[in-house]
N, C-alpha and C positions, 0 to 999 in steps of 0.2 A: 371573630377572630378565626375560629373555628372553619368558616364559611370561606373567608380569604384564603386563607391557608390551604385551603382545598381547590381554590379560584386557581391560587400558584400554581398549584405540583399538576393540574389541567392542564394549563397555558403549557407550562414548558415540555409535557409531553406530547401536546400539540403540534410547541416548535421540533421537537427535536425530529431530527430527518433520518429517513432512512441508508443501508446502503447504496441503494439504487438510484435517489436520488444525489446522494454525496457524489458518488459516481460520475452522475451525468454532468454535477456541476464542475467539478473538478480534476476531470482523466477523459472520457469523454471524447475529448476534439482532440487528442494528442492517440490516446490507445483505441481509436473506436467504438461505437455501441456495441458491439461486442466483442471486446475484449480482443480484436485481430489485429489488430496496431496498423503501422503505417511504414512498408517498406520502405527501408535506407535508413530510416528517422526514428520512427516508436518501434520496439516491439511489443509483440502481442503478448497478451496478459495471458489468453486463453491458452490451456495446455502447458502452460511454462512459469508459472508464477509458483508452481504444484514443486515442480523439481525445485525450484529453490528452497522451497519452505522444508522438502526434504534433508538437504543439508544442514549440519549444526548450526552453524551460523546464518541460515538460512533466514529466519526467524527475523533475526535481529537487523538481517541487513537489511532488507523488504521495510520495518521501522524507518530504518534512518535513511531511507531512498525517501521515502516519503515525509520526514522531517527535514532534513539536508539537501536534498535535490541530487540528483547525478550529473558528470558530463564525461563525455572521455567514450570512446569507440566500444563496444562489447560487441560479440557473436550470439548469436542464436538460432539454435537448428542451420545453421552453416550460413545463415547469412550476419551481414555488419550492420550494426546500427551506429549512427554518429549523430543523435539527436541530445537536445539541454532536457533535464528533468527539470522543474522547478521545485526548490523546497514550499512543503505545503506545511511550514511551523507556525501559520496562523490557525489553522485546524484546532482542534481541541483533542487532548487523548483520546475522547472520546469517540468522535469525530474519526479520529485516525485508524482507531481499532474497527470500529464497523467499517466501515472505505474497504480494509487490510478483509475483512471477515468476509465480504461482500466479494469481492475480487475471488478470492479463495474456493470458492462456494458459489460462481457464475460459471456460466458455459459447461457445464459438464466440470469444471473443475475440480468439486465436491466427489465425484467419484477419482480421481488423480489421487486426490487426501491421502498420506499411510492414515493405518490403522488408529494409530498411535496421535492424530494430529489432535491438536486440542484452538479451537478457539484465541484469537490474542486480543489480551486483555489491556485496559486501559493502562492499566500501574507498568506493565510492561513498554509500552509507550515512554511512560512519565519517566521512568530509569530509563530510560534512552535520551531523553528528552532533556533531564536537568547529571548531564553529563559533564564537567570541567572543562572538556575541549572538545568543543564542537568542529566535528570533521566540517569537509569541505566537499563542496559539487566534486571536484575532480578525486580527491581522494577514497570516494563512496565509490565511484567507475573504477577507479583501478581497483579495490577491491572489486568489485565485480566480476574486472575483465580474469581475475584469476580462481573465481570459483568454478571449480569443472560441472558445467549444467552444456544440456545439448544446445 
């Protein structure tokens, strides 16, 4: 029995996906391999998500974008983007936390994070997922358009 439990634990770890793997599978097609985005459609994540996470509502906003998607026109560094981001609620809380933490640390973003930054946790994702009224992608887009980020 002990060997079986050990084997199952090992297989679980072997099957766990890393941040780079999750990013390549779910995000890179739109946001690019290096988080540079696609002009006019999908905003850059490199040197941008760190600006969002510095805001009081930034962490929850990033989690909500992953869970519920986002639709609507936004501006990033003076460029307007009007793509549609699908919801990724099919990912587990752990996977969403892992990919967000990867994005926040990749491409030099780690050097732009505030000193007090702490990694996003699966429990934060779970709390956002388990709200009574789930926001629509349009509502997430409106919230994002009102956030004061460069």
